[in-house]
C-alpha positions as CSV (number, residue, x, y, z in Angstrom):
1,M,-33.5,0.1,13.2
2,A,-37.2,0.4,12.9
3,S,-37.7,2.5,16.0
4,R,-34.6,4.7,15.9
5,G,-33.4,4.8,12.3
6,N,-29.8,5.1,10.9
7,A,-29.4,8.8,11.7
8,I,-30.3,8.6,15.4
9,A,-28.3,5.3,15.8
10,R,-25.3,6.9,14.2
11,A,-25.6,10.0,16.4
12,T,-25.5,7.7,19.5
13,F,-22.9,5.2,18.5
14,E,-20.5,7.7,16.8
15,S,-21.0,10.7,19.1
16,K,-17.3,10.6,20.3
17,V,-15.3,9.4,17.3
18,P,-11.8,10.8,17.5
19,A,-11.2,13.3,14.7
20,F,-8.2,11.5,13.4
21,Y,-9.8,8.0,13.5
22,Y,-10.2,6.6,10.0
23,R,-13.8,5.6,9.0
24,P,-13.6,2.7,6.6
25,S,-15.7,2.6,3.5
26,A,-17.4,-0.4,1.8
27,S,-14.2,-0.9,-0.5
28,D,-11.9,-1.3,2.4
29,C,-10.5,-4.6,3.5
30,P,-12.7,-6.9,5.8
31,L,-10.3,-6.3,8.8
32,L,-10.7,-2.6,8.9
33,R,-14.5,-2.8,8.5
34,E,-14.7,-5.6,11.2
35,Q,-12.7,-3.6,13.7
36,W,-14.7,-0.5,13.1
37,I,-18.0,-2.4,13.7
38,R,-16.5,-4.0,16.9
39,A,-15.3,-0.7,18.2
40,K,-18.6,1.0,17.4
41,Y,-21.2,-1.6,18.5
42,E,-19.4,-4.3,20.6
43,R,-17.0,-2.1,22.6
44,Q,-19.0,1.1,22.1
45,E,-15.8,3.1,22.1
46,F,-17.3,6.0,20.2
47,A,-20.2,6.5,22.6
48,H,-18.0,6.0,25.8
49,P,-14.7,7.8,25.4
50,E,-13.3,6.0,28.6
51,R,-13.4,2.7,26.7
52,Q,-11.3,4.0,23.8
53,E,-7.7,3.0,23.3
54,P,-5.2,5.7,24.1
55,Y,-5.0,6.6,20.3
56,S,-3.5,10.0,21.0
57,A,-0.7,8.8,23.4
58,G,1.7,9.1,20.5
59,Y,3.7,5.8,21.3
60,R,2.9,2.2,20.9
61,E,5.2,-0.9,21.0
62,G,4.5,-4.6,20.7
63,F,5.4,-7.7,18.7
64,L,4.4,-8.6,15.2
65,W,5.2,-11.7,13.1
66,K,7.5,-10.5,10.4
67,R,8.5,-12.4,7.2
68,G,12.2,-12.9,6.8
69,R,13.5,-11.2,3.6
70,D,15.7,-14.2,2.6
71,N,14.3,-17.3,4.2
72,G,10.6,-16.4,4.1
73,Q,10.0,-17.5,7.7
74,F,7.8,-15.4,10.0
75,L,9.6,-14.5,13.2
76,S,8.4,-12.4,16.2
77,R,9.9,-9.0,16.0
78,K,9.4,-5.9,18.3
79,F,7.9,-2.9,16.6
80,V,7.6,0.7,17.9
81,L,5.3,3.3,16.5
82,T,6.2,6.8,17.7
83,E,4.6,10.1,16.9
84,R,7.4,12.2,18.2
85,E,9.8,10.7,15.7
86,G,7.1,10.2,13.0
87,A,8.4,6.6,12.4
88,L,7.6,2.9,12.6
89,K,10.7,1.0,13.8
90,Y,11.4,-2.7,14.3
91,F,14.1,-4.5,16.2
92,N,15.7,-8.0,15.5
93,R,15.9,-8.7,19.2
94,S,13.6,-7.5,22.0
95,D,16.7,-6.2,24.0
96,A,18.3,-4.5,21.0
97,K,19.1,-0.8,21.5
98,E,19.2,0.1,17.8
99,P,16.4,-0.6,15.4
100,K,16.9,-2.8,12.4
101,A,14.9,-0.4,10.3
102,V,13.3,3.0,10.7
103,M,10.3,3.7,8.4
104,K,9.3,7.3,8.3
105,I,5.5,7.6,8.4
106,E,5.5,10.3,5.6
107,H,7.1,7.7,3.3
108,L,5.2,4.7,4.5
109,N,2.3,3.0,2.9
110,A,0.4,0.0,4.4
111,T,-2.2,-2.2,2.8
112,F,-3.9,-5.3,4.1
113,Q,-2.9,-8.4,2.0
114,P,-4.5,-11.5,3.7
115,A,-4.4,-13.6,0.5
116,K,-0.9,-12.7,-0.4
117,I,0.6,-13.2,3.1
118,G,-1.6,-16.2,3.9
119,H,-3.1,-14.8,7.2
120,P,-6.4,-13.0,7.7
121,H,-4.6,-10.1,9.4
122,G,-1.7,-9.9,6.9
123,L,-0.3,-6.4,6.3
124,Q,2.2,-5.2,3.7
125,V,4.2,-2.2,4.8
126,T,6.1,-0.3,2.0
127,Y,8.7,2.4,2.6
128,L,11.8,3.9,1.0
129,K,15.1,2.5,1.9
130,D,18.3,3.9,0.2
131,N,16.2,5.4,-2.6
132,S,14.6,2.0,-3.3
133,T,11.1,0.7,-2.3
134,R,11.2,-2.0,0.5
135,N,8.3,-4.3,1.3
136,V,7.9,-5.7,4.8
137,F,5.2,-8.4,5.5
138,V,3.7,-8.7,8.9
139,Y,0.7,-10.0,10.8
140,H,-0.6,-10.2,14.3
141,E,-3.0,-12.8,15.7
142,D,-5.2,-10.0,17.1
143,G,-7.0,-8.2,14.3
144,K,-7.3,-5.1,16.5
145,V,-3.5,-4.7,16.6
146,G,-3.2,-5.3,12.9
147,A,-5.8,-2.7,12.2
148,R,-4.0,-0.2,14.4
149,V,-0.8,-0.6,12.6
150,G,-2.6,-0.4,9.2
151,R,-4.2,2.8,10.1
152,A,-0.8,4.3,10.8
153,G,0.0,4.0,7.1
154,T,-3.4,4.3,5.5
155,G,-5.0,7.1,7.6
156,P,-7.2,9.9,6.3
157,S,-4.3,12.3,5.4
158,L,-2.5,9.7,3.3
159,R,-5.7,8.5,1.5
160,D,-6.8,12.1,0.8
161,Q,-3.4,12.9,-0.7
162,M,-3.2,9.7,-2.8
163,G,-6.9,9.6,-3.9
164,P,-8.9,6.4,-4.3
165,L,-6.4,4.9,-6.7
166,G,-3.3,5.6,-4.5
167,R,-2.1,2.1,-4.3
168,R,-3.4,-0.6,-6.7
169,R,-2.3,-4.2,-7.1
170,L,-4.2,-5.7,-9.9
171,G,-2.5,-9.0,-10.3
172,P,0.3,-10.4,-12.4
173,T,1.0,-8.7,-15.7
174,C,3.4,-9.5,-18.5
175,A,6.3,-7.2,-19.2
176,L,9.2,-7.0,-21.6
177,T,12.7,-7.3,-20.2
178,P,14.6,-4.0,-19.9
179,Q,16.7,-4.9,-23.0
180,Q,13.5,-5.7,-25.0
181,T,15.4,-8.5,-26.7
182,E,13.6,-11.3,-25.0
183,G,9.9,-12.4,-24.9
184,F,7.5,-11.3,-22.3
185,R,7.9,-12.5,-18.7
186,K,5.2,-12.6,-16.1
187,R,5.8,-10.1,-13.3
188,W,3.8,-8.9,-10.3
189,F,3.1,-5.2,-10.5
190,T,2.4,-2.6,-7.8
191,M,1.5,1.1,-8.1
192,D,2.5,3.1,-5.1
193,D,2.1,6.9,-5.4
194,R,3.3,7.2,-9.1
195,R,6.0,4.4,-8.7
196,L,5.2,1.5,-11.0
197,M,7.2,-1.4,-9.5
198,Y,7.5,-5.0,-10.8
199,F,8.4,-8.1,-8.8
200,K,9.3,-11.7,-9.7
201,D,7.4,-12.9,-6.7
202,P,4.6,-11.1,-4.9
203,L,6.4,-11.4,-1.6
204,D,9.8,-10.1,-2.8
205,A,11.3,-7.5,-0.4
206,F,12.6,-5.3,-3.2
207,A,11.3,-4.6,-6.7
208,R,13.2,-5.8,-9.7
209,G,12.6,-2.5,-11.2
210,E,10.8,0.8,-10.7
211,V,9.3,3.2,-13.3
212,F,8.1,6.7,-12.3
213,I,5.0,7.7,-14.2
214,G,5.2,11.4,-14.5
215,S,3.0,14.1,-16.1
216,K,2.2,14.5,-19.8
217,E,3.9,17.8,-19.6
218,S,7.1,16.1,-18.8
219,G,6.9,13.6,-21.6
220,Y,5.1,10.7,-20.0
221,T,2.2,9.0,-21.9
222,V,0.1,5.8,-21.5
223,L,-1.1,4.3,-24.7
224,D,-3.8,1.7,-25.3
225,G,-2.2,-1.4,-27.0
226,L,1.3,-2.4,-28.2
227,P,3.3,-1.5,-31.3
228,P,2.2,-3.6,-34.4
229,S,5.6,-5.2,-34.6
230,T,5.5,-6.6,-31.0
231,Q,5.9,-10.3,-30.7
232,G,6.1,-12.9,-28.0
233,H,3.2,-11.9,-25.8
234,H,0.5,-14.4,-24.9
235,W,-2.0,-11.9,-23.4
236,P,-3.9,-9.8,-25.8
237,H,-4.6,-6.5,-24.0
238,G,-1.5,-4.3,-24.2
239,I,-0.3,-1.0,-22.6
240,T,2.5,1.0,-23.8
241,I,4.1,3.4,-21.2
242,V,6.1,6.2,-22.8
243,T,8.8,7.9,-20.7
244,P,11.4,10.5,-21.7
245,E,14.0,7.7,-21.7
246,R,12.2,4.7,-23.2
247,R,9.0,2.8,-23.7
248,F,7.7,0.0,-21.5
249,L,5.5,-2.7,-23.1
250,L,3.0,-4.5,-20.8
251,A,0.3,-7.0,-21.6
252,C,-2.8,-7.9,-19.4
253,E,-4.7,-11.1,-19.4
254,T,-8.2,-9.4,-19.6
255,E,-9.5,-6.1,-20.9
256,L,-10.8,-5.3,-17.4
257,E,-7.3,-5.5,-16.0
258,Q,-6.0,-3.4,-18.8
259,R,-8.5,-0.6,-18.3
260,A,-8.0,-0.6,-14.5
261,W,-4.2,-0.3,-14.9
262,M,-4.6,2.5,-17.5
263,E,-6.9,4.3,-15.1
264,V,-4.2,4.1,-12.4
265,V,-1.2,5.2,-14.4
266,D,-2.9,7.8,-16.5
267,R,-4.6,9.8,-13.7
268,P,-3.4,13.4,-13.3
269,M,-0.6,14.2,-11.0
270,L,-1.3,15.5,-7.5
271,P,0.8,18.5,-6.2
272,Q,2.8,16.5,-3.7
273,E,3.6,13.9,-6.4
274,Y,5.9,16.4,-8.1
275,A,8.3,16.0,-5.2
276,V,8.4,12.2,-5.9
277,E,9.1,13.0,-9.5
278,A,12.1,15.2,-8.5
279,H,13.3,12.4,-6.3
280,F,13.4,10.0,-9.2
281,K,15.1,12.5,-11.5
282,H,18.0,12.7,-8.9
283,K,18.1,9.0,-8.1
284,P,21.5,7.6,-8.9
């Protein structure tokens, strides 16, 4: 570092980085940052192209440990990532001809969730199935493989479209039941694109409910606090989400969580998110 400096070292060790290779930032998960460092310095893939994985081959298959939807057990499943079909598929049996699920990359989101899954290489894959959001939880013993799958769903194009607040999980939050006749119940919330989803358990395969947070022009608003008559909440920092159909009342344990959630749900809509809004309007 003293003799060469950062600029010269970067020019050497990053001289052949593939154009589509995601460069992690300081805010990314440890696994992505670790694999970048290993590829850059340990394997020196970006200085010697012949050492690089065949990233542009367009096809990859292998086995991941997948959590069962009903029993919660992790079982080895065959996964196929194909550029030609633009999809990530998995099979219940290695000799199966038809996949159990086909996840289109354009509708897929992947985030590293080691604490939630209980494995340092844990990955949560989210996609649309029958107009509902489906979660799949997987891991691989080799962090290099996990990072490769993760990059398929969190590559530069997706991150640029979604912005720095694209997917946020800020811990459990209290929410009223849909009928608003009972007290607050603790639920786990996830924001994916502009779909606000809540789960009874963080590892649920399907959300208990989904709320689309549209534009202010369409009648959506996020308010600081709860209506004065609200009762039954134990956490003091409230959020009121107003949609054309009804109001959703949420409460956070800390003011920091409240502000972070309001920042997520109140951000301006991106052009491609209007298509998501249209999807929800036509959802049966």
